[in-house]
C-alpha positions in Angstrom: 0.2 0.0 -0.1 1.3 3.4 -1.0 1.4 6.2 1.8 1.1 9.6 0.5 3.3 12.0 1.7 0.7 14.4 2.8 -1.0 11.5 4.9 2.1 10.8 6.9 1.5 12.1 10.2 2.7 9.0 11.9 6.3 9.8 10.6 7.1 11.4 13.7 4.5 13.1 15.8 6.6 15.3 17.8 6.0 15.6 21.5 7.9 18.8 22.7 9.4 18.2 26.2 11.0 20.6 28.5 13.1 23.2 26.9 16.9 22.7 26.8 19.7 24.5 25.1 20.4 21.6 22.6 16.8 21.9 21.1 14.4 24.2 20.0 10.8 24.3 21.4 8.0 25.1 19.1 6.7 28.1 21.1 4.0 30.0 19.4 2.7 33.7 19.8 4.3 36.6 21.7 7.1 38.5 20.8 10.9 38.0 21.3 12.3 40.3 24.1 16.1 39.2 23.7 16.6 40.8 20.1 17.8 44.3 21.5 21.1 45.3 19.4 20.7 41.9 17.3 21.7 42.2 13.7 18.8 41.1 11.4 16.1 41.6 14.3 13.5 42.7 11.7 14.4 39.4 9.6 13.9 37.3 12.7 10.8 39.0 13.5 9.3 38.7 10.1 10.1 34.9 10.0 8.3 34.4 13.3 5.3 36.3 12.4 5.1 34.1 9.3 5.2 31.0 11.4 8.5 29.9 9.7 10.8 29.9 13.0 10.1 29.4 16.4 12.1 30.5 19.8 12.7 28.6 22.7 9.9 30.1 24.6 7.2 32.8 23.6 9.5 35.5 24.4 13.0 34.1 23.9 14.9 33.4 20.8 18.4 33.3 22.1 19.7 34.9 19.0 23.5 34.6 20.1 23.4 31.0 21.1 25.1 28.6 18.7 22.9 26.9 16.2 22.9 23.1 16.8 22.5 20.7 13.6 18.9 19.7 15.0 18.1 23.4 15.2 19.7 24.1 11.6 17.8 21.2 9.9 14.5 22.4 11.4 15.3 26.1 10.4 15.8 24.8 6.8 12.9 22.2 6.7 10.4 24.5 8.3 11.5 27.8 6.8 11.3 26.3 3.1 8.2 24.3 4.1 9.5 21.2 3.0 7.3 18.4 3.2 6.4 14.8 1.8 3.2 15.8 0.4 4.2 15.1 -3.4 6.2 11.7 -2.5 4.6 8.2 -2.3 6.2 5.6 0.0 5.4 2.0 0.4 6.1 2.6 4.0 6.5 5.6 6.2 10.2 6.6 6.4 11.8 6.7 9.9 14.8 9.2 10.6 17.0 6.4 12.2 16.9 4.5 9.1 18.6 7.4 7.3 20.8 9.0 10.0 22.8 7.2 12.4 22.4 9.8 15.5 19.0 10.9 14.8 16.4 9.1 17.2 12.8 9.0 15.9 11.2 10.3 19.0 13.0 13.6 18.9 11.4 17.2 18.0 13.6 17.6 15.0 13.3 13.9 13.4 10.5 14.9 11.2 12.5 18.0 9.7 15.3 15.4 9.0 13.1 13.5 7.0 11.6 16.2 5.1 14.9 17.7 4.2 16.3 14.4 3.0 13.5 13.4 0.8 13.5 17.0 -0.6 17.0 17.0 -2.0 19.0 18.1 0.9 22.1 16.1 1.3 22.6 15.8 5.0 25.5 13.9 6.0 24.4 10.4 7.5 26.4 10.7 10.6 25.7 14.2 11.5 25.2 14.6 15.2 21.9 16.8 15.9 23.4 18.3 19.2 26.6 19.4 17.8 27.0 23.0 16.6 26.9 23.7 12.8 29.7 25.5 11.0 28.7 28.2 8.7 29.7 26.3 5.5 27.8 23.3 6.3 24.6 25.3 7.1 25.2 27.3 3.9 25.5 24.1 1.8 22.3 22.5 3.0 20.3 25.7 2.9 21.3 26.1 -0.8 20.3 22.7 -1.7 17.0 23.1 -0.1 16.4 26.5 -1.8 17.4 25.2 -5.2 15.2 22.2 -4.9 12.3 24.0 -3.4 12.2 27.0 -6.0 13.3 24.4 -8.7 16.2 26.8 -9.7 17.9 26.4 -13.1 21.7 25.7 -13.2 23.6 28.9 -13.5 27.0 29.8 -14.8 28.9 31.7 -12.3 32.0 33.7 -12.3 33.3 32.8 -8.8 33.7 35.4 -6.2 37.3 36.1 -4.8 36.9 34.7 -1.3 39.9 35.7 0.7 39.6 32.3 2.9 38.8 29.9 0.2 41.5 27.7 1.1 39.8 27.1 4.2 36.6 25.9 2.6 35.6 22.2 2.4 35.9 21.4 -1.4 32.6 19.8 -1.3 30.9 23.1 -0.2 32.8 25.7 -2.5 29.8 25.5 -5.0 27.1 26.0 -2.8 28.9 28.8 -1.1 29.5 30.6 -4.4 26.0 30.3 -5.4 24.9 31.5 -1.9 26.8 34.8 -2.7 25.0 35.0 -5.9 21.7 34.3 -4.3 22.6 37.1 -1.6 21.8 34.6 1.0 25.3 35.1 2.4 27.9 38.0 2.1 31.7 38.3 2.7 33.0 40.2 5.4 35.0 43.6 5.3 38.1 41.4 4.6 36.6 39.4 1.8 36.4 36.4 4.1 33.4 33.7 4.3 34.8 32.5 7.7 33.4 28.8 6.7 34.6 27.1 10.0 32.8 29.6 12.2 30.0 28.2 14.4 26.8 29.9 13.2 24.6 31.5 15.9 20.6 31.1 15.8 20.3 35.0 14.6 23.0 34.4 11.7 21.0 31.3 10.6 17.9 33.0 10.7 19.1 36.0 8.7 20.6 33.5 6.2 17.1 31.7 5.8 15.3 35.0 5.6 17.7 36.0 2.4 17.0 32.6 1.0 13.2 33.0 1.0 13.5 36.8 -0.3 15.5 35.1 -3.3 12.8 32.6 -4.0 10.2 35.3 -3.7 11.9 37.3 -6.5 12.6 34.0 -8.5 9.3 32.0 -8.4 9.4 28.4 -9.7 8.1 28.0 -12.9 4.8 26.6 -13.3 4.7 23.1 -14.3 
């Protein structure tokens, strides 16, 4: 029996437990009270108002906290509204069949499944509790954007990245395209800082920029 992606609510019915700094609780409503002097505050608020990201409580976003892989995949999957609605399965997929360290009863398990089946090549051995580097989040976000927007292949003139030698070679193309899509920018010294650990605020700003690009370049009608 085929199971329509839209009907799979049993994949991971997420039960949100007590808040921990390693996870992102799905809090709704209210306004974040901890965004003073945070770069990209307006973008973070816009994403929250659209229901695309959530804080750890109604009033806390913890913008300066480092982004964990679990949070990062939830940002990508939830922000791009990736789902299984257009995919048929013989049986409902479960996260632990795909990822070595993603347990099926976690709040982020469904996000990992949705991202995986929408063309986001998440490392199979990724640890959801570990922080994400800028280059990894960028690469996964760009993959999600390109799949969600059905973006065409583009010919690019590579930007001169001052610390290009520090980039993982497998992420170089995605990083270059992220600059073209204006998802990311180089710093004042022309550096991308690929190995830097991303904060929740930085990740949210990148997600907002990605959605703005998709808005300006809608997918062609099939």
